[in-house]
N, C-alpha and C positions, 0 to 999 in steps of 0.2 A: 743216804741212799742214793746211788747214782742214776743216771738216765736209764740205763739197760734194766735195772731192777724195777724201776718206776714203769716202764713199758711191759715188762713181764707181769707185774701185778695187776696193771690196767688191763691186759690181755686175760688173765686169769678170772678177773672180776667180769668181763665182757663175756667169757665162755659160760660161766656160772650162772650169769644173767639170761644168756641164750637157753642153757638147758632147763632152767626154771620156766622161762616162757614155754618151752616145747612141752614140758611136763604138764604145765596147766592146759595147753591146748589139747593134749592127750586126754587128759582127765575130762575136760568138757565132751570131747568126742566119745568117749566112753559112756558117759552120762547119757547123751543122746542116743546112742545105740541101745542102751539098756531101756530107755523110755520110747522103743520101737512103736509102730502102729499096733503091732499085736498087743501090747500092753495097753495102749490106748482103747482098743476094742473091747480087751476084758474090762477095763474100767467102766466103759459105756454099757455094756452087757450087763454089769452089777447094777448100775444105776437104774437101767431098764427093768431088771428083776424087783428091784426095791419098789420102783412105781407100780408094777403090776400087782405086788403083795398089797400094797396101800389101796390100790384100786380094788382089788379082791375083797380087802377087808371092809371097805366102805359099802360096796355092794351087799356083803353079808350083812352088815349093821342095818342098811336101808331095808333089806328084806325082813330082816328080824322085827324091825320097828313097825313095818306095815302089818306083818302078820300079828304082832301084838295089838295093833290098831284095830285090824278086823276081829279078832278075837274078842276084844273089848266091846265093839258094837254088837256082836251077836249074841252076847251073853244077857239074859232077860234080867 
């Protein structure tokens, strides 16, 4: 292989490496765009809804327990 062929091969490899790097950068940018604040807000809203449901369930369980306790105390 002469020096021109080696230079062409090196240039081709360099371009391939640059293209690969650009594709990786584009892929990362697309991922960040997909995980926009809107999606973060939706995730936070889901978490808050789960916490609210857990709180509501705890409140219901507490009220039921108190009611059962009061009914048990008033029965002769």
